[in-house]
DRENDOTOR-560491 format. One record per residue: x, z, y of N, C-alpha, C, O in turn; residue in one letter. Coordinates in steps of 0.05 Angstrom, whole numbers, plus 32768, in hexadecimal, padded with zeros to 4 digits. Each point is the difference from the previous one (the first is absolute). Example, Ala and Ser with C-alpha at 12.3 -4.5 7.8 and 13.67 -1.06 7.14 Angstrom:
# residues 2
((8108; 809C; 7F8E); (7FEE; 8000; 8018); (8012; 8000; 8018); (8015; 800D; 8000); 'A')
((7FE4; 7FE5; 8015); (8010; 8001; 8018); (7FF1; 800E; 8016); (800A; 8004; 8016); 'S')
END
This chain:
# residues 90
((7E74; 7F81; 7E46); (7FFC; 8002; 8025); (8011; 7FF3; 8006); (8018; 8004; 7FFC); 'M')
((7FDD; 7FE9; 8011); (8010; 7FED; 8018); (8002; 800C; 801A); (7FED; 800B; 800A); 'K')
((8027; 7FF2; 7FFE); (8002; 800D; 801A); (8006; 7FE6; 8018); (800B; 7FEA; 7FFE); 'L')
((7FEA; 8023; 8018); (7FF9; 7FE7; 8017); (801E; 8003; 800D); (800F; 8014; 7FFD); 'T')
((7FF8; 7FD4; 8013); (801A; 8005; 800E); (7FFE; 8010; 8011); (8016; 8008; 8007); 'G')
((7FD0; 8006; 800B); (7FFE; 8019; 8010); (8009; 8016; 7FF4); (8012; 800F; 8009); 'E')
((7FDD; 7FF3; 7FDA); (8008; 801F; 7FF1); (801B; 7FF6; 7FF8); (8010; 800D; 800E); 'Q')
((7FFD; 7FE4; 7FE5); (801F; 8004; 7FFB); (8011; 8003; 801D); (8017; 8008; 7FFC); 'L')
((7FE4; 7FF4; 801D); (800A; 8000; 8012); (8000; 801B; 800A); (8015; 8009; 8009); 'N')
((7FD3; 8006; 7FF6); (7FF9; 801D; 8006); (8013; 8014; 7FEF); (800A; 8014; 800A); 'R')
((7FFA; 7FE3; 7FD7); (800A; 800B; 7FEE); (801C; 7FFD; 8004); (800D; 8013; 7FF6); 'L')
((8000; 7FDC; 8013); (8018; 7FF3; 8001); (800F; 8014; 8016); (8016; 8009; 7FFB); 'R')
((7FDD; 7FFF; 801E); (8006; 800A; 8015); (7FF1; 8021; 8000); (7FFA; 800B; 8015); 'H')
((8002; 8001; 7FD7); (7FFB; 801C; 7FFF); (8019; 8012; 7FFE); (8014; 7FFC; 7FF3); 'M')
((7FE8; 8017; 801C); (8014; 8014; 8005); (8003; 8011; 7FE6); (7FEE; 8010; 7FFB); 'D')
((8025; 7FEE; 7FF5); (8008; 8014; 7FE8); (7FEE; 801F; 8002); (7FF2; 800A; 7FEF); 'I')
((8015; 7FFF; 8029); (7FEE; 801A; 8002); (7FE0; 7FFB; 7FFD); (7FF4; 8012; 7FF3); 'M')
((7FFF; 7FDC; 8016); (7FE4; 7FFC; 7FFB); (7FF5; 7FFA; 7FE6); (7FE8; 7FFF; 7FFB); 'E')
((802C; 7FFD; 7FF5); (7FF7; 7FF8; 7FE0); (7FF8; 8019; 7FF5); (8009; 8016; 8004); 'L')
((7FDF; 7FE1; 7FEC); (7FF6; 8017; 7FEF); (8001; 7FFB; 7FE4); (7FF1; 7FF0; 7FF3); 'D')
((8028; 8024; 8000); (800A; 8001; 7FED); (7FF0; 7FF9; 7FE6); (8007; 7FF3; 7FEC); 'R')
((7FDC; 801C; 8019); (7FE7; 7FFF; 7FED); (7FFB; 7FDF; 7FFC); (7FFD; 7FF6; 7FEA); 'A')
((8003; 7FFD; 802C); (7FF9; 7FE3; 7FF9); (8012; 7FEB; 8001); (7FFB; 7FE9; 8007); 'Q')
((8023; 8024; 7FED); (800F; 7FEA; 7FF9); (8004; 7FFF; 7FE6); (7FFC; 8014; 7FF1); 'L')
((800E; 7FD2; 8004); (8004; 8001; 7FE0); (801B; 800C; 7FFA); (8013; 7FFF; 8010); 'T')
((7FED; 800C; 7FD7); (801C; 800B; 7FF9); (800F; 7FE8; 7FEF); (7FF4; 7FF6; 7FED); 'D')
((8024; 8004; 801A); (8008; 7FEC; 7FF2); (8005; 8003; 7FE6); (800A; 7FEC; 7FF4); 'A')
((7FF1; 802E; 7FFC); (8002; 8005; 7FE2); (7FE8; 7FF7; 7FF6); (7FFF; 8000; 7FE7); 'K')
((7FEA; 7FF8; 8027); (7FE7; 7FF4; 7FF6); (8001; 7FE3; 8005); (7FEE; 7FF3; 7FF6); 'D')
((8021; 8003; 8015); (8006; 7FE1; 7FFC); (8004; 7FF2; 7FEB); (8018; 8004; 7FFA); 'I')
((7FDC; 7FEE; 7FF7); (8001; 7FEE; 7FE8); (8005; 7FE3; 8008); (7FEC; 7FF4; 8009); 'V')
((8029; 8000; 7FF5); (8001; 7FE3; 7FFB); (8006; 7FF7; 7FE6); (8012; 8008; 7FF1); 'I')
((7FD4; 7FE1; 8008); (8002; 7FF0; 7FED); (8015; 7FED; 7FFC); (7FFB; 7FEA; 8009); 'D')
((801B; 8017; 7FEC); (8013; 7FE5; 7FFD); (7FF4; 7FEC; 7FF3); (800D; 7FEB; 7FFF); 'M')
((7FDD; 8015; 7FF5); (7FF6; 7FEC; 7FF1); (7FEE; 7FE8; 8016); (7FFC; 7FE9; 7FFB); 'E')
((7FFD; 8024; 8019); (7FEF; 7FEE; 8017); (8015; 7FEE; 800F); (8019; 8002; 8000); 'K')
((7FDC; 7FF2; 8009); (801C; 7FEA; 8019); (8000; 800B; 8016); (7FEF; 8011; 8006); 'S')
((8020; 7FEA; 8007); (800F; 800C; 801C); (7FE6; 8005; 800F); (7FFB; 8016; 8009); 'V')
((7FF9; 7FD8; 7FFA); (7FE5; 8002; 801D); (7FEE; 8012; 7FF3); (7FF0; 800A; 800F); 'E')
((800E; 7FFD; 7FD4); (7FEF; 8013; 7FF4); (8005; 801D; 8007); (7FF0; 8010; 8009); 'R')
((802B; 7FF3; 7FF2); (8018; 8017; 8000); (7FF7; 8005; 801A); (7FEE; 8011; 8001); 'R')
((801A; 7FE5; 8017); (7FFD; 8007; 801D); (7FE3; 8009; 8002); (7FFB; 8016; 800A); 'I')
((7FF2; 7FD8; 7FEE); (7FDF; 800C; 8004); (8000; 8019; 7FFB); (7FF9; 8013; 800F); 'E')
((8011; 7FEC; 7FD7); (7FFD; 8020; 7FF1); (800C; 8013; 800F); (7FF3; 8015; 8006); 'D')
((8025; 7FE7; 8000); (800D; 8012; 800E); (7FF2; 800A; 801E); (7FFF; 8018; 8008); 'Y')
((7FF8; 7FD6; 8004); (7FF9; 8007; 801B); (7FE5; 800E; 7FFE); (7FF9; 8012; 8010); 'L')
((7FEF; 7FE0; 7FD4); (7FE8; 800D; 7FFD); (8007; 8021; 7FFA); (7FF0; 8010; 800A); 'E')
((8028; 7FFB; 7FE5); (8006; 8015; 7FF6); (800B; 8010; 801B); (7FF7; 8017; 8003); 'Q')
((801C; 7FDF; 8012); (8003; 800F; 8015); (7FF0; 8009; 8013); (8002; 8016; 800D); 'M')
((7FEA; 7FD3; 7FF6); (7FEF; 8009; 801D); (800C; 7FFF; 801B); (7FF8; 7FF1; 8012); 'G')
((801C; 801F; 7FF0); (8013; 7FF9; 801A); (8019; 7FF4; 7FF9); (800D; 800D; 7FF0); 'N')
((7FFF; 7FD8; 8017); (8011; 7FF8; 7FF4); (801B; 800A; 8012); (8016; 7FF7; 7FFA); 'P')
((7FE6; 801C; 801C); (8019; 8004; 8011); (8002; 801B; 7FEB); (8018; 8000; 7FF8); 'Y')
((7FDE; 800D; 8000); (8003; 8020; 7FFD); (7FFC; 8009; 7FE6); (7FEA; 7FF7; 7FF7); 'A')
((801F; 8016; 7FFB); (7FF4; 8011; 7FE3); (8013; 801A; 7FFE); (8015; 8003; 800D); 'L')
((7FE2; 800B; 7FE4); (8009; 8020; 7FFA); (800C; 7FFB; 7FE9); (7FF8; 7FEE; 7FF2); 'K')
((801E; 8021; 8006); (8014; 8007; 7FE6); (8002; 801E; 8002); (800D; 800B; 8011); 'S')
((7FE6; 7FFE; 7FE0); (7FFF; 8018; 7FF9); (7FF3; 8019; 8022); (7FE9; 8003; 8008); 'G')
((802E; 8008; 8001); (7FFD; 800A; 8018); (800A; 7FF2; 801E); (7FFF; 800A; 8017); 'D')
((8009; 7FDC; 7FDE); (8006; 7FF2; 801C); (7FEC; 7FE6; 8007); (7FF1; 7FF6; 7FF0); 'Y')
((8013; 8001; 8027); (7FF3; 7FEF; 8002); (800E; 7FEC; 8010); (8009; 8005; 8016); 'I')
((7FFB; 7FDC; 7FDA); (8012; 7FEE; 8004); (7FEE; 7FF4; 8015); (7FE8; 8003; 7FFE); 'L')
((8025; 7FED; 801B); (7FF1; 7FEA; 800D); (801A; 7FE9; 7FFE); (8017; 8003; 8007); 'Q')
((7FDA; 7FE6; 7FEE); (8013; 7FEA; 8003); (7FF9; 7FED; 801C); (7FEC; 8007; 800C); 'T')
((801F; 7FE7; 7FFC); (800C; 7FEF; 800E); (8007; 7FE6; 8005); (8018; 8001; 8002); 'G')
((7FE2; 7FEC; 8000); (8010; 7FE6; 7FFF); (8008; 7FED; 8014); (7FF1; 7FF7; 8012); 'F')
((8026; 8003; 7FEA); (800F; 7FF7; 8015); (7FF1; 7FDE; 8003); (7FF6; 7FF2; 7FEE); 'L')
((800C; 8009; 802A); (7FFA; 7FE1; 8004); (801C; 7FF1; 800A); (8015; 8007; 800B); 'E')
((7FE4; 7FE4; 7FED); (801B; 7FEA; 8006); (801C; 8009; 7FF9); (8014; 7FFE; 800F); 'D')
((7FEB; 800B; 7FD9); (801B; 8007; 7FF3); (8005; 7FF8; 7FE5); (7FED; 7FFE; 7FF1); 'T')
((802C; 7FFC; 8007); (8005; 7FFB; 7FE7); (8008; 8011; 7FEF); (8001; 7FF8; 7FE9); 'K')
((8007; 8025; 801F); (8008; 8013; 7FF2); (7FE7; 8009; 7FEC); (7FE9; 8004; 8005); 'D')
((8024; 7FFC; 7FE4); (7FEC; 800D; 7FEA); (7FFB; 801E; 8005); (8008; 800D; 8013); 'T')
((7FE9; 7FFD; 7FD8); (7FFC; 8022; 8000); (801D; 800B; 7FFB); (800B; 8014; 800A); 'A')
((8001; 7FD8; 7FE1); (8019; 800B; 7FF4); (8013; 8003; 8017); (800B; 8015; 8006); 'D')
((7FF9; 7FCF; 800A); (8014; 8007; 8013); (7FF8; 8019; 8018); (8011; 800B; 800D); 'D')
((7FD3; 7FFA; 7FF7); (8003; 8010; 8013); (8005; 8022; 7FED); (800F; 8010; 800B); 'R')
((7FE8; 7FF4; 7FE4); (8005; 801B; 7FF0); (8022; 7FFC; 7FF9); (800B; 8016; 7FFD); 'M')
((8004; 7FD8; 8001); (801E; 8006; 8005); (8006; 8002; 8015); (8017; 800A; 7FFF); 'L')
((7FE2; 7FF2; 801B); (8009; 8004; 8015); (7FFB; 801B; 800C); (800E; 800C; 8011); 'L')
((7FDA; 7FFC; 7FE2); (7FF7; 8019; 8006); (800D; 801A; 7FF1); (7FFE; 8017; 800A); 'F')
((8012; 7FE3; 7FDE); (8010; 8013; 7FF1); (8017; 8000; 800A); (800E; 8014; 7FFB); 'L')
((8000; 7FD2; 8017); (801B; 7FFF; 800D); (7FF9; 8014; 800F); (8008; 8016; 7FFA); 'K')
((7FE7; 7FE6; 801C); (7FFD; 8013; 8017); (7FFE; 801F; 7FFF); (8006; 8011; 8011); 'R')
((7FEA; 7FF0; 7FCE); (7FFB; 8018; 8003); (801D; 800F; 7FEF); (8006; 8018; 8001); 'E')
((8008; 7FD4; 7FF1); (801B; 800E; 7FFA); (8017; 8006; 8012); (8012; 8011; 7FFD); 'Q')
((7FE9; 7FDB; 801C); (8016; 8005; 8015); (7FF2; 8017; 8013); (800F; 800B; 8010); 'E')
((7FDF; 7FFA; 7FEF); (7FF3; 801F; 800C); (800B; 8012; 7FF9); (8009; 8013; 800E); 'R')
((7FF9; 7FEA; 7FD3); (8003; 801B; 7FF0); (8021; 8003; 8007); (800B; 8016; 8004); 'L')
((8000; 7FD7; 7FFC); (8024; 8007; 8002); (800A; 8005; 8019); (8018; 8005; 8003); 'L')
END
């Protein structure tokens, strides 16, 4: 299922409290075939996800977002988050 720009924008801005858990894909159900090309793996992932900005993992709903105009990687952001959490706990 290909999403239009309007549909993607609506999903991107949904409030996490308005997401329907029953409509979300569970992360454990996503299968990535590493034999396929990167382009095809991305297409498969998006088809399985339905909503590329939210999924569930067990009892939790995970909502993702993407920063524009940054050179930071996901790893950079995760390290920053962990550093802040460590400082908060000390």
